[in-house]
LUMLUM-285532 format. One record per residue (C-alpha): residue in three letters; x, y, z. Coordinates in steps of 0.02 Angstrom, whole numbers, padded with zeros to 5 digits, always signed. Layout:
ALAXYZ
...
END
This chain:
MET+02476-01108-00379
ASN+02639-01017-00314
HIS+02669-00832-00305
VAL+02764-00818-00477
ASP+02633-00916-00567
ARG+02496-00809-00491
ILE+02571-00652-00558
ALA+02590-00719-00719
ALA+02420-00788-00736
GLU+02284-00707-00819
TRP+02151-00604-00708
THR+01959-00606-00730
ALA+01868-00462-00676
LEU+01706-00453-00579
ILE+01640-00263-00568
CYS+01532-00214-00429
CYS+01434-00048-00437
ARG+01320+00028-00301
VAL+01216+00183-00282
SER+01134+00222-00106
ASP+00970+00269-00171
ARG+00849+00234-00313
SER+00836+00404-00366
GLN+01017+00413-00420
LEU+00972+00290-00546
ARG+00897+00426-00643
GLY+01065+00517-00655
GLY+01159+00370-00739
GLY+01266+00341-00586
LEU+01268+00144-00600
GLU+01328+00158-00792
SER+01457+00285-00756
GLN+01532+00180-00628
GLU+01520+00028-00728
HIS+01605+00132-00872
ARG+01749+00177-00771
CYS+01773+00016-00699
ARG+01781-00080-00878
LYS+01901+00071-00929
HIS+02019+00004-00779
ALA+01996-00172-00828
GLU+02043-00140-01006
VAL+02203-00037-00952
ASN+02258-00171-00849
GLY+02216-00313-00971
TYR+02070-00386-00867
GLU+01941-00487-00949
VAL+01761-00432-00873
GLU+01665-00592-00823
GLN+01525-00513-00741
VAL+01454-00354-00677
PHE+01343-00348-00519
LEU+01232-00181-00493
GLU+01138-00147-00328
SER+01038+00004-00260
MET+01055+00001-00085
SER+01147+00087+00070
GLY+01315+00032+00101
GLY+01272+00027+00289
GLN+01176-00127+00267
SER+01237-00293+00314
LEU+01313-00396+00197
LEU+01179-00527+00190
GLU+01057-00393+00143
ARG+01157-00342-00013
PRO+01107-00439-00153
ALA+01257-00385-00266
ILE+01375-00446-00137
ARG+01294-00612-00107
SER+01279-00646-00295
MET+01463-00606-00325
LEU+01520-00729-00184
ALA+01400-00853-00237
HIS+01482-00829-00421
ILE+01655-00846-00349
ASP+01612-01006-00261
ALA+01523-01084-00401
ASN+01674-01062-00508
ARG+01819-01107-00370
LYS+01874-01265-00461
THR+01881-01183-00632
GLY+02062-01112-00580
LYS+02005-00933-00621
ASN+02101-00787-00539
TYR+01982-00657-00496
VAL+02000-00470-00456
ALA+01845-00376-00385
ILE+01837-00198-00449
PHE+01748-00062-00353
ASP+01736+00123-00412
ASP+01764+00201-00236
HIS+01809+00118-00075
LYS+01644+00206-00014
ARG+01553+00080-00140
PHE+01628-00060-00055
ALA+01552-00027+00108
ARG+01501+00125+00228
GLU+01534+00037+00382
THR+01706-00020+00454
GLU+01642-00181+00515
ASN+01564-00225+00342
HIS+01722-00163+00259
LEU+01842-00283+00351
MET+01718-00429+00345
LEU+01699-00411+00152
ARG+01882-00386+00141
ARG+01912-00559+00235
LEU+01776-00647+00140
LEU+01853-00602-00030
THR+02037-00633+00030
GLU+01997-00799+00094
ARG+01922-00854-00081
GLY+02093-00780-00154
VAL+02009-00627-00242
ARG+02108-00468-00260
VAL+02017-00308-00226
GLU+02063-00152-00324
PHE+01977+00031-00299
LEU+02000+00170-00438
ASN+02033+00296-00300
PHE+02135+00191-00192
LYS+02281+00089-00214
THR+02286-00076-00121
GLU+02444-00165-00069
ASP+02472-00311+00062
THR+02577-00217+00176
PRO+02548-00164+00367
GLU+02544+00027+00315
ASN+02422-00013+00181
LYS+02296-00106+00286
PHE+02307+00029+00420
SER+02253+00165+00280
GLU+02129+00058+00213
THR+02048+00040+00395
MET+02052+00225+00415
TYR+01967+00256+00255
ALA+01831+00142+00299
ALA+01812+00225+00469
GLN+01795+00406+00387
ALA+01670+00335+00267
GLU+01556+00269+00419
LEU+01586+00445+00488
GLU+01531+00532+00345
ARG+01377+00425+00329
GLU+01335+00443+00514
GLN+01351+00636+00487
ASN+01251+00634+00328
ARG+01122+00540+00420
ARG+01117+00666+00553
GLN+01111+00802+00440
ASN+00958+00737+00341
ARG+00869+00704+00509
GLU+00888+00883+00565
ARG+00830+00947+00391
ARG+00667+00837+00400
ARG+00633+00894+00576
ALA+00656+01079+00531
ARG+00523+01055+00375
LEU+00410+00955+00493
GLU+00415+01101+00621
ARG+00361+01212+00495
GLY+00225+01106+00437
PHE+00291+01036+00280
ALA+00270+00850+00242
VAL+00435+00756+00212
THR+00357+00576+00185
ARG+00282+00499+00030
ALA+00123+00592-00017
PRO-00027+00507+00033
ILE-00146+00442-00106
GLY-00255+00589-00163
TYR-00102+00706-00161
MET+00047+00745-00249
TYR+00216+00864-00210
LYS+00225+01029-00293
ASP+00357+01168-00277
ALA+00321+01286-00146
PRO+00338+01479-00171
GLU+00460+01487-00005
GLY+00563+01345-00071
GLY+00563+01156-00065
LYS+00405+01056-00100
VAL+00228+01044-00033
ILE+00088+00923-00057
VAL-00069+00982-00138
PRO-00227+00885-00180
ASN-00214+00783-00339
PRO-00364+00836-00455
GLU-00393+00665-00510
PHE-00392+00565-00354
ALA-00419+00684-00209
PRO-00618+00694-00231
ILE-00616+00506-00223
ILE-00524+00504-00055
LYS-00627+00644+00008
GLU-00795+00558-00034
ALA-00737+00393+00054
LEU-00685+00501+00210
GLU-00833+00602+00226
GLY-00950+00464+00183
PHE-00880+00350+00319
ALA-00897+00501+00444
GLU-01069+00536+00392
ASN-01126+00346+00394
ARG-01155+00345+00203
PHE-01029+00203+00225
ALA-01081+00099+00374
SER-00903+00013+00390
GLN-00732+00001+00334
VAL-00789-00137+00209
GLU-00897-00023+00121
VAL-00760+00104+00101
LYS-00651-00026+00036
ARG-00779-00091-00097
TYR-00805+00095-00149
LEU-00626+00126-00173
GLU-00606-00035-00269
GLY-00733+00038-00392
PHE-00590+00147-00461
PRO-00458+00037-00547
LYS-00336+00189-00584
LEU-00323+00239-00385
PRO-00155+00202-00357
MET-00169+00084-00194
SER-00086-00081-00183
ARG-00202-00229-00231
ASN-00181-00408-00235
HIS-00210-00517-00393
HIS-00399-00512-00372
GLY-00397-00322-00376
GLU-00441-00306-00195
ILE-00370-00182-00085
SER-00317-00230+00101
GLN-00417-00187+00244
GLN-00271-00127+00334
ARG-00236-00008+00205
VAL-00414+00065+00218
ILE-00398+00084+00395
TRP-00230+00164+00377
MET-00314+00286+00263
LEU-00455+00325+00372
ARG-00342+00363+00519
ASN-00222+00476+00422
HIS-00230+00653+00496
MET-00144+00719+00350
TYR-00308+00707+00253
ALA-00360+00840+00387
GLY-00226+00965+00356
MET-00127+00904+00508
ILE+00049+00844+00517
SER+00160+00747+00648
ALA+00320+00638+00673
PRO+00330+00560+00843
TYR+00492+00469+00791
LEU+00571+00645+00776
GLY+00482+00719+00921
ILE+00359+00826+00822
SER+00189+00830+00892
MET+00034+00855+00790
ARG+00020+01024+00716
LYS-00065+01129+00559
GLY+00024+01081+00407
GLN+00061+01190+00267
HIS-00049+01091+00151
GLU-00239+01102+00122
GLY-00339+00973+00203
LEU-00467+00856+00101
ILE-00582+00854+00257
SER-00592+00962+00413
PHE-00526+00907+00583
GLU-00694+00881+00661
THR-00732+00760+00521
HIS-00568+00671+00555
GLU-00615+00665+00744
LYS-00786+00591+00689
ILE-00697+00448+00601
ILE-00574+00418+00746
ALA-00714+00399+00864
LYS-00817+00289+00735
LEU-00658+00172+00721
ASP-00625+00170+00907
ALA-00803+00121+00954
GLY-00796-00026+00829
VAL-00890-00032+00661
TYR-00956-00187+00590
ALA-01055-00224+00437
PRO-01237-00225+00489
THR-01289-00341+00344
ARG-01224-00481+00261
LYS-01164-00498+00083
ASP-01276-00652+00031
ILE-01437-00564+00078
SER-01581-00649-00024
GLU-01769-00705-00020
ASP-01742-00842+00106
PHE-01694-00727+00250
VAL-01725-00551+00216
LEU-01723-00491+00393
ARG-01552-00578+00428
GLY-01444-00451+00512
ALA-01585-00318+00531
VAL-01669-00395+00675
ALA-01587-00401+00849
CYS-01586-00532+00987
SER-01702-00463+01119
SER-01575-00535+01261
CYS-01415-00465+01205
LYS-01456-00350+01059
THR-01341-00450+00928
PRO-01415-00457+00750
LEU-01496-00617+00719
THR-01433-00739+00590
ALA-01527-00865+00499
GLY-01510-01034+00412
TRP-01590-01188+00366
SER-01617-01339+00475
LYS-01621-01510+00403
GLY-01769-01615+00461
LYS-01805-01793+00437
PHE-01903-01769+00266
LYS-01859-01570+00224
LYS-01768-01418+00281
TYR-01854-01294+00398
PRO-01796-01100+00392
TYR-01750-01028+00571
TYR-01676-00862+00640
PHE-01569-00872+00793
CYS-01434-00790+00905
ARG-01252-00816+00861
GLU-01183-00737+01026
ARG-01120-00888+01137
SER-01130-00793+01300
CYS-01329-00747+01263
ALA-01451-00836+01372
ALA-01554-00865+01205
TYR-01396-00948+01108
GLY-01455-01102+01014
LYS-01627-01059+01028
THR-01728-01036+00848
ILE-01865-00940+00785
PRO-01973-00995+00644
ARG-01947-00889+00491
ALA-02137-00885+00460
LYS-02166-00813+00630
ILE-02029-00678+00644
GLU-02056-00628+00468
GLY-02255-00625+00491
ARG-02239-00508+00638
PHE-02127-00396+00546
ALA-02253-00388+00411
GLU-02400-00351+00529
LEU-02294-00208+00602
LEU-02246-00143+00423
SER-02429-00150+00371
ALA-02472-00045+00531
LEU-02338+00096+00493
GLN-02403+00250+00409
PRO-02258+00367+00352
ARG-02276+00552+00376
PRO-02279+00657+00213
GLN-02114+00747+00291
LEU-02036+00564+00301
ALA-02082+00521+00128
LYS-01999+00678+00059
LEU-01845+00638+00162
VAL-01846+00458+00089
GLN-01865+00534-00097
ALA-01729+00656-00054
MET-01603+00525+00010
PHE-01642+00409-00160
GLU-01609+00566-00260
GLU-01447+00603-00176
ALA-01391+00426-00190
TRP-01438+00408-00375
SER-01345+00573-00413
GLN-01191+00500-00330
TYR-01212+00339-00426
ILE-01227+00437-00581
SER-01077+00535-00549
GLN-00975+00377-00510
LEU-01028+00301-00670
GLY-00981+00448-00772
HIS-00809+00451-00686
ALA-00790+00270-00718
SER-00849+00282-00895
LYS-00717+00422-00932
GLN-00578+00296-00855
PHE-00630+00169-00971
ALA-00642+00285-01126
ASP-00470+00366-01084
GLU-00403+00185-01071
ALA-00476+00130-01239
SER-00401+00292-01318
ASN-00227+00249-01244
ARG-00235+00070-01328
SER-00296+00148-01499
TRP-00453+00051-01501
LYS-00599+00079-01602
LYS-00748+00187-01558
LYS-00868+00027-01564
SER-00738-00075-01458
SER-00726+00067-01327
VAL-00907+00092-01320
TRP-00943-00086-01296
LEU-00805-00101-01156
ILE-00892+00046-01065
VAL-01056-00021-01070
SER-01012-00201-01033
SER-00914-00145-00878
THR-01053-00036-00801
PRO-01154-00171-00716
ALA-01001-00193-00597
LEU-01009-00014-00527
PRO-01158-00041-00416
GLU-01069-00166-00329
SER-00937-00040-00272
PHE-01081+00074-00213
ARG-01140-00018-00067
PRO-01256+00118+00025
MET-01369+00112-00132
LYS-01366-00076-00156
ASN-01407-00103+00039
VAL-01556+00020+00015
LEU-01623-00071-00124
ASN-01594-00247-00054
PHE-01700-00192+00106
TRP-01842-00120+00015
SER-01856-00271-00102
GLY-01859-00380+00047
ILE-01991-00288+00115
SER-02096-00289-00046
PHE-02073-00488-00054
LEU-02154-00499+00120
LEU-02290-00381+00090
ARG-02324-00502-00077
LYS-02314-00646+00041
ARG-02437-00574+00171
ARG-02565-00538+00032
END
C-alpha cells in the first residue's frame, strides 16, 4: 500500500488509558480518559475497535505493562487483515514516563505501521517534531523523579514525627489526626484478637507459633490472607509476632529512620514485645504432637536421658504382631536407635505419678488455671457465635437456620484453642495410665 492509498484508507482506533495508582480509579480517571479518546476518534472518523486499560506506573518496563502487551499482541494477531491502526492516548505522559520506554514503544508501534496520536500533542513525521517529542518525554521523566523525591521526603518527615505511612497492620485502622494527616488507631473488632495472640505467646499461653496460628485461624473474619483451606501462612504469623508497631514503636530503615516511639497506641507494651523477640530468637517448637492418642500418651512429654530431646514413639512390626516402643529421634545422640518398651516407661511414670501428692496451694493454682482457660474459651465462643449470627443476618437467613449454623459450627472452636486442648489431652492420658495401673 503506497502513501496515497494509506491516507485514503480508513483507520481503526485502539485506545489506551492508564492511571498510576489504584486510588485514582475511584475518581473515574480511566473513564474520563476513555471518553475523551472516543470523542477524538469520533471527530476524526476512526472506528474504535478495542480499549486497553491499566492501573500501573508509567515508569515500569514495557514487559510489565499488561495493557501495552495486550495492544501489541492484538496488532500482531490482526496484521494479515490489512487494517490501518491508530493508537490514541489522552496524554503523552500516559504513553510512558521514562524517555527510554517512550522511544522504545514508539519504535515498536512504528515498526508495526501503527500511527500514534496524543490529545495534547500533535505528532508529525518531521525532525523538529521528533526532537520536541523526545524533549516532552524527558520532561515527563523529570517530573516523575521529582514527584518520587517529594513523596519520599514527605514520608520521611511523617516518620520522624512518629506517624505511620504504610498500610495499617492487622488490628489497626487509619483515622484523621487532630493535627492533620492520618494516624493508626486500634480496630475495636480485631485489636483484642491480635492482643491476645501477642500476649499469649509472650506469657506462654501459646507455646509456639503454630498454636498462635491455630488461634488466629479460629476467627474467619480476621483480615489475614489464607489459602484455599482457610489456613494462615506461618511466615505471616512470624511477621505479626515480630512487628514492633504493635508495641507503639515505628521505624523505616530504608529511609534512615531508626526505631522510635510512634504517635499511635500500642496493643502491647515494649517489654512484652521484647519477650516475644527473645522467645522467637531462642527457637520455639511445638512440645507435643497433634496426633496424641492412647497408644503413646507420653510421646513428646518425656525427654531422652542423653540429649534431652523429647522422645517419639511408634509400633515395631514383629514376626506375629506389632510392639509399641519409645525412642530418641536425634541422630547425633548416643541413644539413637535404642528403644524403650511402652509398658516399661509408662509403668514407671504411673508409679511416679501415684507417689506424687499435690499441695493444696498447687491444687488451687491448677483450678485457677482451668477457670481462666475456660473463661477465655467461653469468650471466644461468644465472639465466634456473634460472627456467625451477623453473617446469618446479612444473608437474611431464618432464625432457626442461623441458630443451627452457630451450634453446628461450635465444635470446631476447641481446635483453635490449643492451650486448653493440650491440658485436657495431657490429663486424659494420665487418667488412662492410672486406669491401666489398677
